[in-house]
N, C-alpha and C positions, 0 to 999 in steps of 0.2 A: 581691906580685903577686896571690896568691890572695885576700888580704884586700880588695884594691882591687876585684877582680871581685865579691866578695860584697857590698861596700858599693854598687857600682853597681846590683846587682839589688835591694838594699834601697831605694835611692833611687827606684825605679819606684813603690813603694808610698808613700814619703814624699819627695816631690820637692824639698822646701825645708826650711829650718831651722824654720819656724813649725809645719809639719805634724809634723815629727819631735819637736819640743818638746811639742806637743799629745799625741802618742802616749805620750811619757814620763810626762807628768802623768797620763794615763789609767791606765797600768800601775802607777805608784806608788800611785794610789788603790786599784786592784784589790788590791795587796798588803796593804793595811790592812783589807780585808774579812775577816770570820771564815771559818775553814776550812770547806769543805763537808763534809756527812755522808757517810761511806763505810759500806756495808753488806756484810757478808761472809756468804756461804752456802756450805755444802759438802754433798755427797752427797745430791743432790735425788732421784736414782733414779726419775725419771719421775712423781713425785707432783705433777702439774700443779695440781690443785686447791688444795692447801695452799700450794705455793710461790707461785703467782700471787696468791693472796689476801695472803700475807705481803709480797710485793713491792709490790702496789698499796696496801697499808695501811701501808707502811714499818714492818712488824713491829709494828703497833699504835700507831705514833707519830702517825699522823693522827687516830686516835680520841682520843688524849691532847690534841692541839692543838685539836680541836673542844671538848673539855671545858674547856680553858683559856679559850677565846674565848667560848663560849656557855653555860658552866656555870650562870650565873645568869640566863640568858634563855630557854633552851630546856629542855624536860623531857628525861629520859633517853631516852624513846621517840623524841622529835624528833631528839635527837642521833644515835641509832642509825640513824634513817631517812636522815639526811644522810650519815653514814658509809657506809651501804650504797649510796647513790647514787654516791658518789665511787669506791668499789671496783669497781662493775660498772654504769656509767651506762646502757649499752645495754639491759641486762636490766631494770633498774628503770624506765626510761622506757617500755619496751614494755609492762610491766605496768600502769603508770599510764594509758597511752593506751588500753588495752583496757578499763579500768574507768572511763574517763571522768574521771579526776582530773588529767590533764595539761592544765591550762588556767589562764587568767587569773591570779588572785592567787597561786596555787601557783608558777607560772613566775616571776613577778616576785620573790616572796620568795626563792625558791631561787637565782636568779641573784645577788641582792644578797648572800645569805649565802655563797655560793661565792666571789664577788669579795672579800668582806671576809676570808674564811678564807685565800684565796690571798695577799692583801696581808699578812696576819699571818705566815704561814709563810715568805714570801719576804723579810721585812724584813731579814734578815742576808745576803741573796744579792745578787750583782752583777746589775743590771738587764739588761745585755746577755745574761747567761746565762739569766735567767728568760724573756726575750723569745725566745731560741733554742728554748726548750722548748715554746713556744706553737705551735699550728698556724699555718702561714704566712697563711692567709686571715683569721685573727683577731688577728694580732700587733699591728697598729696600734690597733685599738679596745680590746683587752684592756689594752694598755700605758696608753691614756688613762684607762680606768676605774680602773686600779690607782693611778696616780701623779698625775693631774691634780687640782687642787682647792685650791691655796694662795690666801691672801688672801681676797677677798670673792666668790670663785667659788662658785656654787651647785651643789655636787656632786650633791645629791639630785635636782635638776631635770635635770641632765645625764644621770645614770644612768638615771632613769626614761624620759627621751626615747629613749635608746639601746635600752632594754629594749623599749619600745613598738614601735620599728621592727623589732627582731629577731622579735617575735611577729607583727607585721603581715606580714612577708615570709615567714613559716612556717619560720624557721631556728632556732627555739628548741631543738629536740631536739639538733641538731648543735652549737649553741653551748654548751649545758650539758655535753655529752660533752667538748668541747674544754677547758672549765674544769676538769672532773674529772681529765682526763688530765694537764693541766698541774700540778694540785695533786700528783698522784702523782709526777711527774717531779721537781718541785722538792724534795720531801721527801727523795728519794734522789739525792744528787749523783753518787755513783759506786758501782757494783755490782761485787763480786768474787765470782766463782763458782769455788770451790776444788775443782773436780773432781767427776766422776761425775754427769752429768746423766741418763745412760741406765740401762735395765734395771730390772726388777722392777715399777715403776709403769706405768700405762697411757698416760701422756701426755708422753714426752720430746719428741715433735714439737710439742706445744702449748707447752711450756716454751720451746723454741728459737724458735718464732714470736714469742713474747712478748719474748724477749731481743733479737731482731733489731730490734725497734722502740725499744729503749732506747739512748740516745745515748752514755752512758759505761759500758761494761761490759768486763770482761776475764775470761779463763778460765785456770786452771792445770789442765792436762789430768790427769784420773784414769785409772785402768786401764780402767774401763768406757767412758769417752770414746774411749780409744785402741783399744779393741776395735771400735767402730763405725767409727772413722776407718780402721782397717786393713781392715775389710770394704768400705768405699767405695773403698779404694785397690786392692782386688782380692785380698786374702789370703783364701783359701778356708777355712782353719781358723777365722779370725775370723768369716766368714760363718756357719759352722756353729754357733759359739758364740753368736752373736747369735740365731740361730733357736732353739737349744736353751734358752737362758735365757728367751727370750720365751714359748716353749711351756710350759716348766717352771712359769712364774707365770701361765699361762693369759692371756698378754698379747697377744691377737690384734688388739686395737685398734691398738697401736703398729705392729705388723708390717704388717698388711693395710691398715687405714684410713689410718694415719699415713704410712707409707712405701711403700705399694703393692707389698709383697713377695708374689709369687705362691706360695701354699702348696699349691695344688691338686695339682701333681705329687707333692709329698712326701706328701700325704694319700692319694693313690691308691696309691702304692708301699707305704706303710706298712700300709694295709688288706690288700693282697695278701700281703706277706711275713709279716706277723704275724697272719694271719687266725685261727689257733688259739692265739694267745698273748694272755692278758689284759693283759700288760704292767703289772701292778699296781705294781711298784716305780717306775713312771714316771708314776703319776697326777700331774697338775699340782696345784700349790699355788694355790688361788684366794684372793687377798687382797682385791682391790678389785672393783668392779662393772664387768663388760664391757658396753659400750654398743652396739657395732656388730656385732662378729664373734662368733658363737656356734657352737662346734664341740662335738660330742658328747665327753663326758669320756673315754670309753674310746678313741675315735679319737685324741684329743689324746695319750693315753698311748702309743699305737702310734707316732705321729709323733715323739713325745719320744724313744723308744728308737731309732727309725730314725736320727735326725739325731745322736744320741749316738754311735752306733757309727761312722757316717761321719766324725764329728769325730775320734774316737780313731784311725781309720785315717790320716786326713790329718795329724793331729798327729804320729803315728809317722814318716810320710814326712818332714815338715819337720825333725824332730829328727835324722833320718839325714842330711839335706842339710847340717846345721849342727852338726858335732861340737864347734865352738867354743863353742856354748851350754852345753856340759856338762850336757845334760839327757837323756841316753840312758835314764835310769831312768823317764822319762815316756813311753817307748814301750811303753805298758801292755799292748797286745794281744799283744806278744812275750813278756810275762811269764806268759801263761796256758798251762798244760798242758791241752790239749784232750782228752787221753785220760782223765784223771781229774777234769777240770773244777775245777782249782785254780789259785790265783794265787800265783806264787812271788816272794818278796821278801826279800832279805838272808838267804837260806838257809832261810827258813821257808815253809811251804805254808798257804794259806788257802782254805777252801771258798768257792766263788762262790755268791752269793745268787740269781743268775739264770744259767742255763746254756744258754739258747737263743740260738745265734748263727748263723742260717741264711745270712747273707750273708758270714760270715768264712771264708776258706780257711785252715785250720790251718797249711798249708805256707808260706803267704805272707799272714799276717794283716792286713797294712796295705794290701794291694792292693784297690782298688775293683773291684766287679763291673761288667760292661758297663752294667747298669741304673743303678747308682750313678753311673757316669761321666756317663751322659745326664742324670740328675737334677741333678748338680753343674753341668753346662753350662747348664741352665735357671736354677738358683740364681745363677750368676755373672751371667747376662744380666739377671735381675730386679734385682740389686743395682746393676749398671752403669747401668741405665736409670731408677733411682728419682731423679726430679728433686728432691723435698724432701730426700732423704738428702744428695745432693751439695751443695745450696744450704746446708744446715745445717753440713756438714763444712767447706765453704769458710769459712763464718762462724767456726767454731771455730778454723780456722787463722789467719784474719785478726786475730782478737782474743785469741789464746791463746799460751801458752808453757809450758815445763816448770816455770818458777818466775817469780816477779815480786817486785821490790824497789820499795816505794813507801811514802813517809812513815815510814821506819824500821821497816817491817814486811816480813818475808820470807815470801812465800806459796808454798806447794807442796802438792800433794795428799797424798802418802804419806810418803816418807822421803828422807833422804840416806843411802844404804847405808853401813853401818859394820861393822867387825869387833868381836868381844866385847871387845877391849882398847881400843876408842874410836878406832881409826884409820879413815880413809875407805876404804871398799871400793868395788870396781867391776868393770869388765870389760876384757879385753885384745882389741884389734882391730889386726891387722897389726903385732903386736909393740909396740903402744902401749897403755899402761895409762890408762884413764879413771876417775877417781874424783872425788868432791865436786862442785864447780861445773863442772869440766871435763866430768864425766859428763853432767850435765843439759844443758850447752851442746851436747855431741856428740849427744845424743838429739834435741834440737830440730832439728838439721841433718838427721838421718836420717829423722825423721818427715816433714819437708818433702820429702825426696827420694822417699819412699814414695808420695806423692800427686802431686807436681808434676814429678819428673824425667822428661826425655824420652829419657834414655839407658836402654834396656831392661835391661841388666845391673845398673846401679845401682838402678833402680826395684824390680827383682825382689828384690834382696838386701835393700833397705830395707823392702820390703813384708813379707818374711818376719820381719824384725826387730820389726815391729809386734806380732806374736804374742808374741815374747819380752817385750816391754814389758807385755803383758797378763798374763803368768803366769810370767815368768822370775824366778829367785831374787835377782838383782842389779838388777832393775827398780825404779827409785824410785817408780813408780806402784803397784807391787804389793807389794813388800817382805815377801814370805813365802818359805819355803824350797820350797814346792810348792803347786800348786792341786790339791786331792785330789778332783777331779771323779769320776774312775773309782771311786775307793775308796768314796765316799759312795753310789754307785749299786749296787755289786756286792759289797762286803765288809762284814761285820758288826763286825769289830774296830774299836772306836772310836779306838784309838791310831793306826791307819792313816788316820783322817779328819783328824788334827790338822794344822793349817797354822801352823807356828812362825814368828813375826814376826822380822824382821831385828832385830839387837841395838840399832839406832837407837831403837826404841820405848821401851825401858827406859832407855837411856843418855841420851836427850834430856830426861829428867826431872831431870837434874843441871844446875846452873847453869853449871859449867865446860864441859860438852859443848855447850850452847847457844852459849856465848861462842866456842868453837872453830868452830862452824858459821858464826856471824856473821863472824868473821875470814875464813873461807874465801870468803864471798860479799862481801867488802870492805864490811862494815857495822860500825858502832860498837857493840861489845857493851854499853856502858853505857846505850844508849837504844833498843836494837832488840828486836823480838819476832818469834817464829816463829808463823805461823798456818797450821794444816793440818787435814786431815780424815782420811778413810779408815778410821779405827778408831773404831767407835761407843763413846761414853763411857757406861758403865753407871752411871747416877746411882743406880739402885736398889741397887747393890752398893757404894755409897759412894764411887764414882769422882768426880773433879772435872775439868772441862775446863781449868782453870788449873793449869799445872805449872811447875816449875823457878823458883819464886819470881816468877811473873808473866812469865817470858821465853817461855813456850810456851803456846799456846791450841789445843786440839784441839776443833774445832767440829762434828764428826759426832755429833749427838746423837740421830739417828734420825728424820729427816723421812720416811724410807721406812717404810711401815707394817710391812714385814717385820722391821724391827729393833726396833720399839717394845716388844714383850714383853721383849726383852733389856735395853733401855736404861731403860725406865720413863717416858720423856718422848717428845716429838714433834719434837725438833730444837732447834737453836740458831740465832740470828742474833747475830753480833758487830757492834756499832755503834760507830763511831769518829767523834765530832763534835768541835766546837771546845772543848768543856768536859771531855769524859771519854771513856773506853772502857768500854763496857757490854756485858754478855751478856743477850740476851733468851732466856729459857728457855720453850719452848712445851710445854704439857702436854696439851691436849685437841684431838686431831686432828679429831674430828667437829665440834667448835665452830669450829675454824680454817676448815673447809670450808663448814659449813652456817649458822653464825650469827656471821660475822666482825665484824659491827658492834659487838656487845657483848663481843667477845673482846679480852682484854688479857693479854699474856705477863708472866711474872715477870722484872722488870728488876733486874739486879745490876750496880752500877757497880764495876768491878774496877780502874780506875786514873783518878785525877783529875789533869787536866793542871795544871802549876804556875801557869799563867795561861791565859786564853782564846787558843787558837791562831789565828793569822791565816794568810791565804794565803801570806804571806811565809815562814811556818815550814814550808811543804810543798815537795814536789818541784816542783809547778807553780810555786811562788814562786821557786824556784831558776832555773827556766827563764825566768820573767819578768825576773828580775834580769839574766840573760845577754842578754836582748833589750834591756833598758834600756842595758847596756853597749855593745851594737852601735849603738843609736841615737845614743849620745853620741859614738861614733867617727864616725858619719855626719855629725853636726853639726860636728865638728872638720874633717872633709874638706870640708864646705861652706865653712867659715870660711877654711881655707887655700887654697881654690881647686882642690883635687885633684879634686873632683867639682862640676860646675856645678849650681846651683839652677835650677829652672824653676817657672813658675806664680806668680812674684812681680810685684806691681804696681810700675809705674814711680814 
């Protein structure tokens, strides 16, 4: 009965045997096309300039295609100029218009070259998919320019006529932009972001706006993403952490210009409370250039300390609300002896590096003062009313998950928590133990409840849980035994600064552990791979991103400038096309941002496919095959009269 209802619905799109047969033929042809290229990025951390250039250039692949097509026709400078135009057409066209070079022969030659390049890079792609990546207003004419011209048709005359009309109507700037953007999208068939878009860099909001425009993208949430998602859901500790990290990296562009977070009340209160405190231990780390928001460094240090103390108070309150988190040791303010200004931990005393706590009541250290309560009410309101924040978070929810299985690749940001003896570890909730795949599935449900549930008690509990995912020891997104925020600010002993990784990170370098994880996620160990980020790969120390005999790829190579002194490189892109799996290793951050046209990463092919992969070899191909089965069932229903055909000629 259910099958009959489904076939009846299917018959609305394919009302007779001829139309169903035609669709089967189209789908069978699609299965024979080469597999589209997937690009994998991890740990972007707000580095909008580098990431957007890498995405628009397909990690240097567009420059390679230009060289292949025009290497014997154009000079290196001319090839670079064409690449620059494709990467940032609005900017380049604006420069050309100001200098009077955007005219006549340049326009005609550029359109011809762009059309030829688009035809070249889309030669292995399905025409319908290429058409869908074109702006709607130009779909028909671009399709004609790309594909018409068989027999004695005079393509040159046709194209010249179209270009003349484009110029005559004053539409050439927009048409060239459309061509460039289509080339960008065709080169990257599917984009995977394996966590941590936010924090440290100045432009997470710019990255999100760029990704929203991309048609095939997915996210595997990282702990920094969860932090911002938790703040949007109403978690006050997450809000304070977002502000603290933003101020710590002097990242006021993202906070104020990007998301409209009102920092004036925090600034005013910090100036008053710490008027006689230089707050030197809280001087911000300036990594990139601030474009819009400029705040006095000493004032920024005071703001940094103010929000750090409030965060510690609220964190202590949250830990007390949830003893099941087993994180009472993170109620750090209650570990301070305010008489001798020492920090007590595991029976030892440590001198505090900063002993000025004017807003902390030694008798009740986690209680907010009346002024802090008022400040937090303003902070809550500004997060609640940030339109771009909520639009971006909803996009993260709509395209994201805790993990993804696609084309024999298992994607997740951090880890699958494990014990030292290689068993899956996890958390107990209401007497039920969640570990392995069940843990990540459970977290997905709770994260959605935090933002979308309309039951206050469920939403509040899930909202608190978002903070645990940010810094809890069994969180797959975090995967460390503690987040040593307080220790790094207030204690000199480096041993207390250590954040020990979950055993997964060592164990997963073993083939047998990877195979165990594949079986847990219902994947074939013989052909599957794990791809994750979170832990920067220190190339300069001899580390490699390829582990466990090619079963594990860790692609956090340091696109964040804050990590580059440790890693020695500027990040990775993992590229999976129909021929091979390759790592693009990026070395020169300044060149990536400032001279992208001549920039080419180091490409290392890490796995060659036994034959060229087709769409039929992919998950998309499996879905197409199921669709073909359904259509064949519909044809049979037409033939036996179970469903009546319509639209047939007598």
